C-alpha positions as CSV (number, residue, x, y, z in Angstrom):
1,M,38.8,132.0,129.9
2,Q,41.9,130.4,131.4
3,I,45.6,130.6,130.6
4,Q,47.0,127.1,129.9
5,V,50.5,126.2,130.8
6,Q,52.3,123.1,129.7
7,H,55.6,122.6,131.6
8,N,58.4,121.2,129.5
9,P,56.5,120.1,126.4
10,A,57.9,117.3,124.2
11,E,60.4,118.4,121.5
12,T,58.2,116.5,119.0
13,Q,55.2,118.7,119.9
14,L,57.3,121.9,119.5
15,N,58.7,120.7,116.1
16,S,55.2,119.7,114.8
17,L,54.0,123.3,115.6
18,G,57.0,124.8,114.0
19,V,57.8,126.8,117.1
20,S,61.4,127.5,116.1
21,K,60.2,129.5,113.0
22,W,57.8,131.7,115.0
23,P,58.8,135.3,115.7
24,T,60.3,136.2,119.0
25,W,59.6,138.9,121.5
26,Q,61.5,140.2,124.5
27,K,60.6,142.3,127.5
28,E,62.6,143.6,130.4
29,V,61.6,143.2,134.1
30,S,58.4,145.2,134.3
31,V,54.7,145.3,135.2
32,F,52.0,146.3,132.6
33,D,48.4,145.7,131.5
34,W,47.7,143.7,128.3
35,V,44.7,142.5,126.2
36,F,45.0,139.4,124.0
37,H,42.8,140.4,121.0
38,E,43.4,136.9,119.5
39,E,44.6,133.6,120.9
40,E,48.3,133.5,121.5
41,Q,50.5,130.5,121.8
42,A,54.0,131.1,123.3
43,Y,57.1,129.0,124.1
44,I,59.2,130.6,126.8
45,L,62.9,130.7,125.9
46,E,64.0,132.7,128.9
47,G,62.5,134.4,131.9
48,E,59.9,134.1,134.6
49,C,56.5,135.8,134.6
50,V,53.3,136.0,136.6
51,V,50.2,136.9,134.6
52,T,47.0,137.7,136.4
53,P,43.7,137.8,134.5
54,I,41.5,140.8,135.6
55,G,39.3,139.4,138.3
56,G,41.1,136.0,138.1
57,I,43.9,133.9,139.7
58,A,47.6,134.6,138.9
59,V,49.4,132.1,136.7
60,S,53.2,131.6,136.8
61,F,55.4,130.3,134.0
62,G,59.0,130.5,132.8
63,K,61.7,129.0,130.7
64,G,60.7,125.8,128.9
65,D,56.9,126.4,129.3
66,F,54.4,126.4,126.5
67,V,51.6,128.8,127.2
68,I,48.2,129.5,125.6
69,F,46.4,132.8,126.2
70,P,42.8,132.8,125.0
71,A,41.4,135.6,122.8
72,G,39.7,138.4,124.7
73,L,41.7,137.9,127.9
74,K,42.7,141.1,129.9
75,V,45.6,140.7,132.2
76,K,48.3,142.3,134.2
77,W,51.8,141.0,133.4
78,E,54.6,140.9,136.0
79,V,57.9,140.1,134.2
80,K,60.1,138.9,137.1
81,Q,63.1,137.9,135.0
82,P,63.7,139.2,131.5
83,L,61.3,137.5,129.0
84,H,62.3,136.0,125.6
85,K,59.6,134.0,123.9
86,H,58.5,132.5,120.5
87,Y,54.9,133.4,119.8
88,R,52.1,132.8,117.3
89,L,48.9,134.7,117.1
90,D,45.7,133.3,115.8
91,G,44.6,134.5,112.3
92,N,46.6,136.5,109.8
93,A,47.9,140.1,109.8
94,L,44.6,141.5,108.3
95,T,42.3,139.8,110.9
96,Q,44.7,140.8,113.7
97,A,44.7,144.4,112.6
98,W,40.9,144.4,112.3
99,K,40.5,143.1,115.9
100,R,42.9,145.8,117.2
101,L,41.1,148.5,115.3
102,K,37.7,147.4,116.6
103,A,39.0,147.4,120.2
104,A,40.6,150.8,119.8
105,L,37.3,152.3,118.4
106,K,35.4,150.9,121.4
107,L,37.7,152.7,123.7
108,A,37.3,156.1,121.9
Protein backbone atom coordinates (compact mmCIF):
# COMPACT_ATOMS: atom_id res chain seq x y z
CA MET A 1 0.00 0.00 0.00
CA GLN A 2 1.50 3.28 -1.07
CA ILE A 3 0.44 6.88 -0.78
CA GLN A 4 0.27 8.49 -4.22
CA VAL A 5 1.11 12.18 -4.60
CA GLN A 6 0.53 14.14 -7.78
CA HIS A 7 2.15 17.58 -7.64
CA ASN A 8 0.17 20.39 -9.28
CA PRO A 9 -2.48 18.35 -11.13
CA ALA A 10 -4.14 19.86 -14.19
CA GLU A 11 -7.19 22.02 -13.53
CA THR A 12 -9.11 19.89 -16.03
CA GLN A 13 -8.41 16.79 -13.90
CA LEU A 14 -9.63 18.54 -10.73
CA ASN A 15 -12.75 19.81 -12.52
CA SER A 16 -13.57 16.37 -13.95
CA LEU A 17 -13.40 14.90 -10.43
CA GLY A 18 -15.59 17.69 -9.02
CA VAL A 19 -12.99 18.49 -6.35
CA SER A 20 -14.39 21.97 -5.63
CA LYS A 21 -17.67 20.34 -4.48
CA TRP A 22 -15.99 17.90 -2.07
CA PRO A 23 -16.17 18.63 1.67
CA THR A 24 -13.19 20.27 3.34
CA TRP A 25 -11.26 19.46 6.48
CA GLN A 26 -8.77 21.50 8.48
CA LYS A 27 -6.16 20.58 11.06
CA GLU A 28 -3.76 22.66 13.12
CA VAL A 29 -0.04 21.90 13.42
CA SER A 30 0.03 18.53 15.20
CA VAL A 31 1.17 14.90 15.23
CA PHE A 32 -1.36 12.04 15.39
CA ASP A 33 -2.04 8.44 14.32
CA TRP A 34 -4.70 7.67 11.71
CA VAL A 35 -6.26 4.69 9.91
CA PHE A 36 -7.76 5.06 6.44
CA HIS A 37 -10.73 2.68 6.57
CA GLU A 38 -11.52 3.42 2.93
CA GLU A 39 -9.58 5.01 0.11
CA GLU A 40 -9.33 8.78 0.41
CA GLN A 41 -8.58 11.24 -2.35
CA ALA A 42 -7.51 14.71 -1.22
CA TYR A 43 -6.60 18.00 -2.83
CA ILE A 44 -4.44 20.14 -0.56
CA LEU A 45 -5.58 23.78 -0.44
CA GLU A 46 -3.12 24.91 2.24
CA GLY A 47 -0.48 23.40 4.47
CA GLU A 48 2.47 21.09 4.57
CA CYS A 49 2.41 17.51 5.88
CA VAL A 50 4.54 14.43 6.30
CA VAL A 51 2.62 11.15 6.54
CA THR A 52 4.51 8.00 7.49
CA PRO A 53 2.89 4.59 6.99
CA ILE A 54 3.50 2.26 9.93
CA GLY A 55 6.67 0.39 8.97
CA GLY A 56 7.01 2.45 5.79
CA ILE A 57 8.69 5.48 4.27
CA ALA A 58 7.56 9.05 4.98
CA VAL A 59 5.71 10.91 2.22
CA SER A 60 5.63 14.73 2.06
CA PHE A 61 2.99 16.85 0.36
CA GLY A 62 1.54 20.32 0.52
CA LYS A 63 -0.45 23.07 -1.15
CA GLY A 64 -1.50 22.19 -4.69
CA ASP A 65 -0.93 18.43 -4.36
CA PHE A 66 -3.48 15.71 -5.11
CA VAL A 67 -3.02 12.74 -2.76
CA ILE A 68 -4.52 9.24 -2.71
CA PHE A 69 -4.43 7.23 0.53
CA PRO A 70 -5.26 3.52 0.08
CA ALA A 71 -7.86 1.76 2.23
CA GLY A 72 -6.46 -0.05 5.25
CA LEU A 73 -3.39 2.20 5.56
CA LYS A 74 -2.22 3.01 9.11
CA VAL A 75 -0.11 6.15 9.40
CA LYS A 76 1.37 8.83 11.60
CA TRP A 77 0.54 12.37 10.46
CA GLU A 78 2.84 15.31 11.07
CA VAL A 79 1.06 18.52 10.11
CA LYS A 80 3.94 21.00 9.77
CA GLN A 81 1.84 23.94 8.53
CA PRO A 82 -1.95 24.16 9.13
CA LEU A 83 -3.76 21.84 6.74
CA HIS A 84 -6.87 22.65 4.71
CA LYS A 85 -7.98 20.09 2.13
CA HIS A 86 -10.84 18.94 -0.04
CA TYR A 87 -11.41 15.20 0.38
CA ARG A 88 -13.52 12.34 -0.94
CA LEU A 89 -13.89 8.94 0.73
CA ASP A 90 -14.62 5.79 -1.23
CA GLY A 91 -18.14 4.40 -0.79
CA ASN A 92 -21.19 6.01 0.79
CA ALA A 93 -22.05 7.01 4.36
CA LEU A 94 -23.45 3.56 5.18
CA THR A 95 -20.43 1.59 3.94
CA GLN A 96 -18.09 4.06 5.62
CA ALA A 97 -19.90 3.69 8.96
CA TRP A 98 -19.88 -0.12 8.63
CA LYS A 99 -16.09 -0.19 8.05
CA ARG A 100 -15.49 2.00 11.10
CA LEU A 101 -17.80 -0.11 13.25
CA LYS A 102 -16.05 -3.34 12.21
CA ALA A 103 -12.66 -1.75 12.96
CA ALA A 104 -13.83 -0.55 16.38
CA LEU A 105 -15.21 -3.98 17.31
CA LYS A 106 -11.88 -5.61 16.41
CA LEU A 107 -10.15 -3.27 18.86
CA ALA A 108 -12.54 -4.09 21.73
